[in-house]
C-alpha positions, 0 to 999 in steps of 0.5 A: 500500500503506497500513500501519496500525500499529493493524491490525498490532498488532491482528492480532499480538495476536489471532493470538499469543493464539490460536496460543500454546496451539495444537497448532502450538506444541507441534509446534514444541516437539516437533520442536525437541527432536529437530531443529535448532531454526533449521531447524524455525523456517525450515520452520514460518515458510515454512508460516505465510507460505503460510497467511497469503497464502492467508488474506489473499487470502480476506479480500480477496475478503470485502472486496468484499462490502457493508460490513454483510455483512462486519461480520456475517460478522466478528462470527460468525467472531469469535464462533466463535473465542471459543467455540472458545477458551473451551470449552477443548480438548485441544490441550495434550496432544500425544503424543510420536512417538518419539525419532528425531533428524532432521538435515540442512536439507532433511529438517528443513525439509520435515518442519516445513513439512509438519507446519504446512502440513497442520495449519493448514488451516481453523485458528482463526488462518487464519480469524481472519487472513482475517477481519481482512484483510477489515476491517483491510487486507490488508498490515497484517493479513498483517504482524501475523499472520505476525509473531505466528505466527513469534514463537510458533514461535520462543518454542516452540523457544527457551523453550517448556518455560518457558512451558508450566511457568509460564503455564497455557495455559488462562489464555492461551486464556481471554484470547484468547477474551475478546478475540475475544468483545469483537471479535464484539460490536464487529463486531455493533454496527457492523452496526447502527450503521454 
């Protein structure tokens, strides 16, 4: 097992920027207002761990393909990610589902786990994680991605209201989109130069 600090930081940065304005952050924030935040965080983190394992597994399979084809797929996926982030979205308008309070570890854990596990299938961060695992290494990508996802969830639970009021989410989306576009261009040039 080889860990590349740059690959860990790359995965962390990209996934963090992609997840920050995502619906999962707002779901965590909403659940944290009605449920015990630590239980919500444990549930969301467990769901993220499952998704990272699935994504890096898919990325490892991509890594078995010839190098140029992986770089081409990476360029296309990063381009798609950039498009999704730069086009803007309606994920910042999560509706409140009522004021009922859920208590107890297992009901909160299972609610948070299922909310994230179901909503993250095919999500931009899962696709990006698979993409990074194919090119930057499985363990480094898994560590960076998981750390980013759980950090965003914790931020949503601890300081979500502050972030939503102080940092425009469109700005975060644009920064993430520009980073992904840059990676798409970089991956595409590697197809023709490598």
